[in-house]
N, C-alpha and C positions, 0 to 999 in steps of 0.2 A: 654507393661506392663501399669497398669492403674496408673493413678496419685495419688497423696496422696488426693487431693480435692475428686476424684471418689472414690478411696477407702473409706473414711469417709462417703459420701453421700450413697453409697450401703449399708454399715454398719448400718447408720440410717435406712434405708428402711428395713432392716432386722429387726432390734428391733420391727419395726413398725409392720411388717410383722407376727410377733409372737402375737399380739394382738389379739381379735376375729373380728374388724371390717377388710373390706377389704382394703387393701393399695396397692396403686398404686404410680408410681413416673412419675411426668411430664406428665399425662393422663391429657385428658378433662374430665369435670363432666359427667359421663354416665347418658344415659335417667332415668334408674332405680338405685336408691340408696339402697343398700343392708338392711335388716332388722337389722342386728348388726352395721350398720352404715359403711361410708366409710372416708379413708385417703389418701390424696393426697399429696405426697410429692414433693415440689418445690425447686429446685438445690438453687435458690436464687445469693446474690451476695457475692463473696470474701472480696469486700471492699478493700481499700488501706491497705496495710501491712504496718505494723512498721518493719524497718529492722536494726540488729546488724551486727557487722562486727567480723571477728575473731574467728569463722568461720562466714561466711557470712549465715545468716538465716531470712527468710520472717516469721512475726509472723501475722496470720490472725484471724480476728473474722468475719468468715462467717458467713452471715445471711441466714440462710434457712427458708422455710416456710412449714408448714403443714396445709392442708383444712381438716378441721374436718367439716364431715356433717352427721345428721340424720334426719330421717322422721319418722312420725307416731304420734299415739295420745299421747304417753309418751314422748315427744321428749326432753322436758327439762330434766327429771331424765335420759335418755338415755345419752343425750348430756353430762351431768354431769359425768356420769360414763367414758365416753368416754374419755374426757379429764383428768380426774384424773387417768386413765389407761395409759394414753401417760406419764403423770408426774412420774408415779410409774416406768414405764419402763424405762424412762431416768435417773431418780435417781437411780436406781440400779447398774448402772455402767454408771458414768459420764464421763469416757474415752472412750466407745466403745471398750473394750479390748484394750487399750492403744495407740489406732489411734489418739485421741485427747488429749490435756491437760485438757480440761474442756467441756462438753455439758450443756447448760443451756435453758430452754423454758422460754418463758414471757406468761404473761395472756392472755388470748383470749379475743377478743371482738366480744361476740356473736350476731348475727341478726336473726330474723325470715324471714323468704323468703316464698312469696305466690306461689303457682303452680297450675295453671289452672286445676280441674279437679282431684285433687291428693291432698293429704294430705301436709301441711305446712314441709318446711324445717327449721331446726335450723343450723347455719355453722357458722364458724368462722375460721381465720385466726390466725395460733398459730405460732408467730416468735421464731425460734430455733438458739442461738448463738454456733457455732461451734469453737473454740478456738483450733488452732494446728498452728505448725511451719513446715517449709520445706526448703532446703536448695536453690532450684530452684523456680522460680516463676511460672514456666510452668510444673513441674514435679509434 
């Protein structure tokens, strides 16, 4: 049976997979970036939980990351469209179907990356904070 953490991350990946960009989870950056863009979900860190007793609950603010990458002549507009679509997709259901208390993306810090013999890339890491609670730190 999957843990709460895995269930939540899988649900986040499913939401990202509904976007036009290719969505991967935990993969390395492929040699080619698809024309519609690329998203790579990194599991990140659950961090130190707040703990309440009676009943015992671990309250996490898990920091996952989405790597967003676009390539091509209109990469600025494509990047803006891609990041806005991520925000819209997360805002549509901040609880991931009731799995989380709240999901919140932070602002990206885009960078332009040169690629020898190809069009430059525009990329950013988008931190996503997943607020959730569980009765077992390992479940």
